[in-house]
LOKOL-163440 format. One record per residue: chain; x, y, z of N, C-alpha, C in turn; residue number from 1. Coordinates in Angstrom, 2 decimals, decimal comma, padded with zeros to 5 digits. Layout:
LOKOL-163440
(A (X Y Z) (X Y Z) (X Y Z) NUM)
...
This chain:
LOKOL-163440
(A (-045,90 014,71 -017,53) (-046,18 015,41 -018,56) (-045,61 014,99 -019,52) 1)
(A (-046,81 014,80 -020,59) (-046,19 014,78 -022,06) (-045,29 014,93 -022,78) 2)
(A (-044,91 013,99 -023,79) (-043,97 014,11 -024,51) (-043,65 015,56 -025,04) 3)
(A (-044,77 016,25 -025,42) (-044,92 017,39 -026,24) (-044,79 018,51 -025,61) 4)
(A (-045,08 018,50 -024,36) (-044,79 019,37 -023,46) (-043,64 019,13 -022,93) 5)
(A (-043,04 018,14 -022,61) (-041,49 018,00 -022,33) (-040,60 018,68 -023,11) 6)
(A (-041,04 018,62 -024,84) (-040,52 018,70 -025,37) (-040,36 020,49 -025,64) 7)
(A (-041,48 020,93 -025,19) (-041,46 022,24 -025,55) (-040,80 022,95 -024,38) 8)
(A (-041,43 022,55 -022,97) (-040,09 022,73 -022,12) (-039,00 023,17 -022,25) 9)
(A (-038,40 022,06 -023,01) (-036,71 022,28 -023,05) (-036,31 022,94 -024,28) 10)
(A (-037,61 023,42 -025,25) (-037,12 024,14 -026,41) (-037,41 025,69 -025,94) 11)
(A (-038,27 026,10 -024,94) (-038,43 027,16 -024,00) (-037,26 027,66 -023,32) 12)
(A (-036,87 026,81 -022,56) (-035,21 027,04 -021,99) (-034,32 027,36 -022,90) 13)
(A (-034,23 026,44 -023,82) (-033,04 026,64 -024,96) (-033,40 028,15 -025,44) 14)
(A (-034,37 028,56 -025,68) (-034,68 029,97 -026,48) (-034,46 031,07 -025,74) 15)
(A (-035,09 030,55 -024,31) (-034,42 031,90 -023,51) (-033,02 032,20 -023,11) 16)
(A (-032,44 030,71 -023,00) (-031,05 031,08 -022,63) (-030,31 031,84 -023,83) 17)
(A (-030,71 031,06 -024,86) (-030,04 031,51 -025,90) (-030,19 032,98 -026,11) 18)
(A (-031,47 033,48 -025,73) (-031,82 035,24 -026,08) (-031,28 036,08 -025,01) 19)
(A (-030,69 035,41 -024,37) (-030,00 036,31 -023,06) (-028,34 036,15 -022,54) 20)
(A (-028,01 037,00 -022,31) (-026,57 036,75 -021,90) (-026,62 036,45 -020,34) 21)
(A (-027,54 036,94 -019,50) (-027,79 036,38 -018,23) (-028,03 035,09 -017,98) 22)
(A (-028,03 034,23 -017,06) (-027,94 033,13 -016,72) (-029,58 032,79 -016,43) 23)
(A (-030,37 032,08 -016,82) (-031,72 032,16 -016,72) (-032,56 030,88 -016,27) 24)
(A (-033,44 031,53 -015,11) (-033,86 030,20 -013,59) (-034,44 029,12 -014,62) 25)
(A (-034,38 028,01 -013,66) (-034,63 026,68 -014,40) (-034,95 026,21 -013,01) 26)
(A (-035,99 025,14 -013,16) (-036,40 024,07 -011,92) (-035,33 023,71 -011,41) 27)
(A (-035,01 023,53 -010,34) (-033,45 022,60 -010,19) (-033,68 021,22 -010,41) 28)
(A (-034,86 020,62 -010,49) (-034,78 019,19 -011,41) (-034,80 019,16 -013,07) 29)
(A (-034,47 020,27 -013,51) (-034,78 019,99 -015,03) (-034,21 019,21 -015,72) 30)
(A (-032,63 019,46 -015,57) (-031,67 018,27 -016,23) (-032,16 016,90 -015,96) 31)
(A (-032,21 016,42 -014,79) (-032,70 014,87 -014,51) (-034,16 014,84 -014,99) 32)
(A (-034,95 015,61 -014,95) (-036,20 015,38 -015,63) (-035,96 014,80 -016,86) 33)
(A (-035,48 016,01 -017,71) (-035,23 016,14 -018,98) (-034,21 014,53 -019,52) 34)
(A (-033,47 014,91 -018,64) (-032,53 012,98 -018,96) (-033,46 011,97 -018,72) 35)
(A (-034,13 011,70 -017,97) (-035,27 010,73 -017,74) (-036,03 010,39 -018,89) 36)
(A (-036,75 011,47 -019,11) (-037,72 011,49 -020,53) (-036,78 011,17 -022,04) 37)
(A (-035,84 011,81 -022,00) (-035,14 011,16 -023,34) (-035,02 009,89 -023,09) 38)
(A (-034,28 008,94 -022,24) (-033,81 007,73 -021,75) (-035,22 007,04 -021,96) 39)
(A (-036,44 007,84 -021,32) (-037,89 006,72 -021,60) (-037,96 006,95 -023,38) 40)
(A (-037,97 008,09 -023,77) (-037,96 007,89 -025,14) (-037,20 006,98 -026,08) 41)
(A (-036,17 006,72 -025,81) (-035,02 005,76 -026,31) (-035,56 004,31 -026,27) 42)
(A (-036,19 004,23 -024,99) (-036,57 002,88 -023,95) (-037,81 002,46 -024,86) 43)
(A (-038,65 003,47 -025,34) (-039,80 002,91 -025,36) (-039,67 002,97 -027,24) 44)
(A (-038,61 003,58 -027,66) (-037,94 003,37 -029,15) (-037,89 001,63 -029,33) 45)
(A (-037,03 001,41 -028,36) (-036,69 -000,18 -028,79) (-037,69 -001,23 -028,36) 46)
(A (-038,72 -000,89 -027,96) (-040,23 -001,47 -027,85) (-041,12 -001,56 -028,94) 47)
(A (-040,55 -000,53 -029,83) (-041,93 -000,44 -030,83) (-041,78 -000,76 -032,38) 48)
(A (-042,16 -000,51 -033,23) (-042,42 -001,17 -034,51) (-041,08 -000,52 -034,92) 49)
(A (-040,83 -000,75 -036,26) (-039,73 000,15 -037,02) (-039,90 001,67 -037,31) 50)
(A (-041,38 001,53 -037,60) (-041,61 002,98 -038,44) (-041,25 004,24 -036,70) 51)
(A (-042,44 003,82 -035,73) (-042,17 004,33 -034,52) (-041,07 004,52 -033,70) 52)
(A (-039,95 003,64 -033,87) (-039,05 003,45 -033,48) (-037,73 004,82 -034,02) 53)
(A (-037,84 004,37 -035,38) (-037,14 005,71 -035,96) (-037,37 006,93 -035,66) 54)
(A (-038,71 007,18 -035,77) (-039,51 008,66 -035,29) (-038,57 008,63 -033,89) 55)
(A (-039,07 008,02 -032,68) (-038,59 008,15 -031,33) (-036,82 008,21 -031,28) 56)
(A (-036,27 007,52 -031,97) (-034,80 007,58 -031,50) (-034,47 008,98 -032,11) 57)
(A (-034,85 009,45 -033,33) (-034,68 010,87 -033,91) (-035,08 011,75 -033,02) 58)
(A (-036,53 012,09 -032,30) (-036,95 012,75 -031,44) (-035,67 012,78 -030,14) 59)
(A (-035,85 011,59 -029,74) (-034,11 011,47 -028,63) (-033,33 012,19 -029,03) 60)
(A (-032,63 011,68 -030,29) (-031,35 012,52 -030,83) (-031,37 014,08 -030,80) 61)
(A (-032,56 014,52 -031,21) (-032,64 015,99 -031,27) (-032,76 016,40 -030,11) 62)
(A (-033,61 016,21 -029,35) (-033,92 016,66 -027,64) (-032,42 016,65 -027,15) 63)
(A (-031,83 015,09 -027,16) (-030,08 015,02 -026,62) (-029,52 016,56 -026,89) 64)
(A (-029,43 016,82 -028,40) (-028,82 017,88 -028,79) (-028,66 018,84 -027,99) 65)
(A (-030,12 019,35 -027,94) (-030,61 020,53 -027,48) (-030,70 020,60 -026,14) 66)
(A (-030,57 019,53 -025,34) (-030,08 019,79 -023,77) (-028,87 019,95 -023,78) 67)
(A (-027,55 019,27 -024,63) (-026,61 019,50 -024,41) (-026,03 021,16 -024,95) 68)
(A (-026,94 021,39 -025,83) (-026,66 022,80 -026,09) (-027,07 023,90 -025,31) 69)
(A (-028,27 023,57 -024,28) (-028,32 024,28 -023,02) (-027,63 024,10 -022,28) 70)
(A (-026,80 022,78 -021,84) (-026,11 023,10 -020,90) (-024,75 023,73 -021,19) 71)
(A (-023,92 023,67 -022,52) (-022,90 024,19 -022,58) (-023,25 025,62 -022,80) 72)
(A (-024,27 026,32 -022,71) (-024,50 027,58 -022,88) (-024,47 028,07 -021,43) 73)
(A (-025,24 027,36 -020,42) (-025,30 027,63 -019,06) (-023,87 027,49 -018,75) 74)
(A (-022,78 026,34 -019,16) (-021,77 026,24 -018,35) (-020,72 027,60 -018,82) 75)
(A (-020,80 028,13 -020,03) (-019,98 029,52 -020,13) (-020,66 030,66 -019,20) 76)
(A (-022,04 030,77 -019,01) (-022,39 031,76 -018,17) (-022,09 031,51 -016,46) 77)
(A (-021,93 030,36 -016,28) (-021,98 030,19 -014,79) (-020,05 030,22 -014,81) 78)
(A (-019,49 030,17 -015,71) (-018,07 030,30 -015,88) (-017,59 031,72 -015,83) 79)
(A (-018,43 032,56 -016,53) (-018,06 033,92 -016,62) (-018,80 034,94 -015,27) 80)
(A (-019,75 033,91 -014,14) (-020,12 034,44 -013,25) (-019,01 034,03 -012,17) 81)
(A (-018,43 033,17 -012,39) (-017,46 032,70 -011,30) (-016,08 033,61 -011,38) 82)
(A (-015,45 033,89 -012,84) (-015,14 034,78 -013,10) (-014,75 036,48 -012,36) 83)
(A (-016,14 036,78 -012,57) (-016,35 038,03 -012,12) (-016,67 038,08 -010,78) 84)
(A (-016,42 036,77 -010,00) (-016,75 036,64 -008,59) (-018,12 036,58 -007,97) 85)
(A (-018,93 037,05 -009,11) (-020,61 036,98 -008,57) (-020,99 035,48 -007,70) 86)
(A (-021,68 035,61 -006,62) (-022,03 034,64 -006,19) (-023,26 033,72 -006,73) 87)
(A (-023,37 032,58 -006,90) (-024,10 031,20 -007,77) (-025,00 030,75 -006,60) 88)
(A (-026,36 030,84 -006,92) (-027,32 030,10 -005,97) (-028,30 029,35 -006,95) 89)
(A (-028,24 028,07 -006,20) (-029,58 027,31 -007,34) (-029,30 026,33 -008,23) 90)
(A (-027,28 026,24 -008,40) (-027,09 025,13 -009,27) (-026,20 024,21 -009,31) 91)
(A (-026,47 024,04 -007,70) (-025,98 022,44 -007,44) (-026,10 021,65 -008,32) 92)
(A (-027,65 021,53 -008,40) (-028,30 019,97 -008,96) (-027,61 020,41 -010,76) 93)
(A (-027,89 021,24 -011,42) (-027,13 021,71 -012,72) (-025,44 020,82 -012,56) 94)
(A (-024,61 021,53 -011,94) (-023,33 021,18 -011,75) (-023,12 019,73 -011,67) 95)
(A (-024,30 018,66 -010,37) (-024,22 017,31 -010,40) (-024,66 016,90 -011,90) 96)
(A (-025,25 017,15 -012,75) (-025,81 016,91 -013,46) (-024,45 016,79 -014,91) 97)
(A (-023,99 017,98 -014,96) (-022,90 018,48 -015,63) (-021,78 017,27 -015,36) 98)
(A (-021,74 016,92 -014,04) (-020,46 015,86 -013,62) (-021,06 014,76 -013,71) 99)
(A (-022,09 014,25 -013,66) (-022,45 012,79 -014,19) (-022,65 012,85 -015,79) 100)
(A (-022,90 014,01 -016,46) (-023,20 013,59 -017,96) (-021,68 013,32 -018,38) 101)
(A (-020,48 014,22 -017,71) (-019,68 013,75 -018,80) (-018,74 013,00 -018,21) 102)
(A (-018,86 012,43 -016,87) (-017,97 011,69 -016,14) (-016,31 012,73 -015,83) 103)
(A (-016,01 012,76 -014,41) (-015,10 013,45 -014,19) (-013,83 013,26 -015,08) 104)
(A (-013,53 011,79 -015,22) (-012,47 011,31 -016,26) (-012,78 012,28 -017,55) 105)
(A (-013,47 012,12 -017,99) (-013,68 013,14 -019,64) (-013,28 014,36 -019,32) 106)
(A (-013,82 015,06 -018,17) (-013,49 016,16 -018,15) (-012,13 016,49 -018,38) 107)
(A (-011,19 015,93 -017,14) (-010,02 016,22 -017,12) (-009,18 015,60 -018,52) 108)
(A (-009,87 014,88 -019,20) (-009,16 014,58 -020,61) (-009,47 016,24 -021,46) 109)
(A (-010,71 016,63 -021,18) (-010,75 017,75 -021,90) (-009,72 018,96 -021,52) 110)
(A (-009,19 018,80 -020,70) (-008,40 020,14 -020,15) (-007,32 020,23 -021,17) 111)
(A (-007,23 021,45 -021,91) (-006,36 021,54 -023,09) (-005,45 022,66 -022,72) 112)
(A (-004,42 022,96 -023,64) (-003,21 023,74 -023,36) (-003,42 025,04 -024,13) 113)
(A (-003,55 026,10 -023,23) (-004,41 027,27 -023,71) (-003,33 027,77 -024,54) 114)
(A (-003,34 028,31 -025,89) (-002,66 028,82 -026,71) (-002,48 027,81 -028,21) 115)
(A (-003,35 026,72 -028,16) (-003,75 025,94 -029,07) (-004,51 026,87 -030,29) 116)
(A (-004,56 026,73 -031,21) (-005,25 027,65 -032,27) (-006,57 026,77 -032,67) 117)
(A (-006,61 025,39 -032,40) (-007,45 024,87 -032,93) (-007,72 023,48 -031,77) 118)
(A (-009,07 023,60 -031,52) (-009,48 022,70 -030,49) (-011,28 022,54 -030,81) 119)
(A (-011,26 021,44 -031,14) (-013,19 020,49 -031,36) (-013,93 021,72 -032,18) 120)
(A (-013,59 022,30 -033,13) (-014,84 022,79 -034,05) (-015,36 024,28 -033,83) 121)
(A (-015,03 024,75 -032,88) (-016,00 026,32 -032,57) (-014,52 027,48 -032,91) 122)
(A (-014,75 028,48 -033,56) (-014,16 029,54 -033,61) (-012,93 029,90 -032,42) 123)
(A (-011,46 030,11 -032,20) (-011,05 030,90 -031,32) (-010,87 031,84 -031,67) 124)
(A (-010,69 033,02 -030,61) (-010,08 034,60 -030,75) (-008,79 034,75 -029,94) 125)
(A (-008,11 035,60 -030,67) (-006,82 035,89 -029,26) (-007,11 037,18 -028,65) 126)
(A (-006,88 036,88 -027,24) (-007,36 037,82 -026,61) (-005,93 037,99 -025,69) 127)
(A (-006,31 039,64 -024,86) (-004,64 039,55 -023,97) (-005,99 039,90 -022,66) 128)
(A (-005,34 039,27 -021,08) (-006,21 039,63 -020,12) (-006,12 041,10 -019,10) 129)
(A (-006,97 042,14 -018,88) (-006,58 043,52 -018,35) (-006,43 043,02 -017,05) 130)
(A (-006,86 041,97 -016,29) (-007,16 041,48 -014,77) (-006,58 039,78 -015,20) 131)
(A (-006,65 039,85 -013,79) (-006,08 038,47 -013,07) (-007,61 037,74 -013,20) 132)
(A (-007,57 036,57 -014,01) (-008,89 035,91 -014,11) (-008,58 034,19 -013,66) 133)
(A (-009,02 033,57 -012,81) (-009,36 032,30 -012,60) (-009,86 031,50 -013,64) 134)
(A (-008,95 030,20 -013,38) (-009,40 028,99 -014,69) (-011,00 029,19 -014,42) 135)
(A (-011,36 028,69 -015,96) (-012,80 028,76 -016,30) (-013,09 027,68 -017,29) 136)
(A (-014,29 027,31 -017,34) (-014,62 026,40 -018,43) (-015,58 026,53 -019,62) 137)
(A (-014,65 026,68 -020,75) (-014,93 026,96 -022,01) (-016,50 026,46 -022,53) 138)
(A (-016,95 027,00 -023,68) (-018,07 026,68 -024,12) (-017,83 024,96 -024,88) 139)
(A (-016,46 024,83 -025,21) (-016,24 023,35 -025,22) (-015,59 022,39 -024,43) 140)
(A (-016,23 022,88 -022,96) (-015,74 022,44 -021,97) (-014,30 022,02 -021,47) 141)
(A (-013,63 022,94 -022,29) (-012,13 022,70 -021,78) (-011,70 023,67 -020,88) 142)
(A (-011,09 023,40 -019,84) (-010,63 024,63 -018,91) (-009,43 025,36 -019,54) 143)
(A (-009,67 026,52 -018,87) (-008,92 027,95 -019,40) (-008,00 028,37 -018,44) 144)
(A (-007,18 028,92 -018,48) (-006,38 029,38 -017,36) (-005,85 028,41 -016,08) 145)
(A (-005,87 029,56 -014,89) (-005,99 030,93 -014,97) (-004,87 031,88 -015,47) 146)
(A (-005,46 033,07 -015,57) (-004,59 034,15 -016,41) (-004,42 035,01 -015,54) 147)
(A (-002,85 036,02 -015,99) (-002,78 036,77 -014,90) (-002,62 038,14 -016,15) 148)
(A (-002,99 039,46 -015,51) (-003,17 040,79 -016,06) (-002,01 040,32 -017,39) 149)
(A (-002,37 040,74 -018,59) (-001,13 041,08 -019,62) (-001,12 039,54 -020,51) 150)
(A (-001,71 038,26 -019,96) (-001,43 037,09 -020,57) (-002,37 037,30 -021,78) 151)
(A (-001,84 036,45 -022,84) (-002,62 036,66 -024,08) (-002,69 035,16 -024,35) 152)
(A (-004,10 034,58 -025,12) (-004,50 033,50 -025,35) (-005,44 033,17 -025,93) 153)
(A (-005,49 032,07 -027,11) (-006,48 031,87 -027,68) (-007,80 031,13 -026,61) 154)
(A (-008,71 031,92 -026,98) (-009,79 031,46 -026,06) (-011,29 031,04 -027,11) 155)
(A (-012,54 030,07 -026,69) (-013,52 030,28 -027,65) (-013,71 031,57 -027,80) 156)
(A (-014,60 031,96 -028,91) (-015,14 033,48 -029,04) (-016,27 033,53 -028,03) 157)
(A (-017,35 032,17 -027,85) (-018,29 033,03 -026,96) (-017,87 033,38 -025,89) 158)
(A (-016,86 032,51 -025,35) (-016,42 032,78 -023,46) (-015,85 034,28 -024,25) 159)
(A (-015,20 034,70 -025,33) (-014,29 035,68 -025,37) (-015,43 036,94 -025,23) 160)
(A (-016,33 036,80 -025,70) (-017,32 037,90 -026,17) (-018,08 038,22 -024,75) 161)
(A (-018,01 037,21 -023,81) (-018,71 037,31 -022,37) (-017,95 038,25 -021,78) 162)
(A (-016,16 037,60 -021,57) (-015,27 038,14 -021,29) (-015,07 039,64 -021,32) 163)
(A (-015,24 039,83 -022,35) (-015,19 041,09 -022,89) (-015,79 042,18 -022,82) 164)
(A (-017,32 042,02 -022,75) (-018,22 042,30 -022,17) (-018,32 042,81 -020,54) 165)
(A (-017,69 042,17 -019,87) (-017,76 042,30 -018,40) (-016,06 042,99 -018,07) 166)
(A (-015,18 043,54 -019,05) (-014,19 044,20 -018,96) (-013,04 043,15 -018,62) 167)
(A (-012,95 042,13 -018,65) (-012,10 041,33 -018,44) (-010,79 040,78 -019,25) 168)
(A (-011,27 041,24 -021,01) (-010,61 040,97 -021,76) (-010,46 041,90 -022,90) 169)
(A (-009,56 041,84 -023,55) (-009,61 042,71 -024,83) (-009,39 041,64 -025,97) 170)
(A (-010,35 041,54 -026,89) (-010,08 041,00 -028,37) (-009,06 041,30 -029,08) 171)
(A (-008,18 040,50 -029,34) (-006,79 041,06 -030,44) (-007,20 040,79 -031,85) 172)
(A (-007,58 039,73 -032,01) (-007,84 039,17 -033,07) (-009,00 038,17 -033,33) 173)
(A (-009,71 038,57 -034,32) (-011,10 037,12 -034,46) (-010,46 036,79 -035,83) 174)
(A (-010,31 035,05 -035,47) (-009,53 034,28 -036,40) (-010,64 033,32 -036,57) 175)
(A (-011,49 033,54 -037,93) (-012,49 032,98 -038,33) (-012,11 031,43 -038,88) 176)
(A (-010,83 031,35 -039,09) (-010,57 030,26 -039,93) (-009,88 029,09 -038,62) 177)
(A (-009,83 029,77 -037,57) (-009,64 028,86 -036,51) (-011,02 028,21 -036,12) 178)
(A (-010,84 027,14 -036,39) (-012,15 026,20 -035,79) (-011,98 025,01 -035,37) 179)
(A (-012,71 024,18 -034,39) (-012,37 023,38 -033,49) (-012,68 022,04 -034,34) 180)
(A (-011,78 021,26 -034,09) (-012,19 019,68 -035,13) (-013,53 019,39 -034,51) 181)
């Protein structure tokens, strides 16, 4: 597949995921193919003249950011599905990619104490849990929970929106000044 069509495939997947609250279907090898393609761009950049190298490095950087954003959106949706008890099929390859992309040690380092008002740059909101909710991975890839009915915590705004839509939390306050580092 050519670079342009690989980029278009990545962009289409990102746009579909962003436009929907539901987890969108992806080819089981999607993340591996994209990672391989981005790695090829970087390798090609190293073997190119200065102008081409700059262009290819920037293209790889943009695609890497888009792929990372797509993965985070999907992680939030998977977490919401797990919380709601729905059965997930066809995400084994995606979970393997997530584990390898982050490294298990890094995931463990990202576990945050619930209740902090600032965690890495994205807005947090205060919510109360209407029912028992198992631990979930936030948009920041930090682990939140588990929670019992009546618990109050600051969680990422996007996670709160999804959980509220499913009737699992009530948003108590939206604190726009609470940003992540």
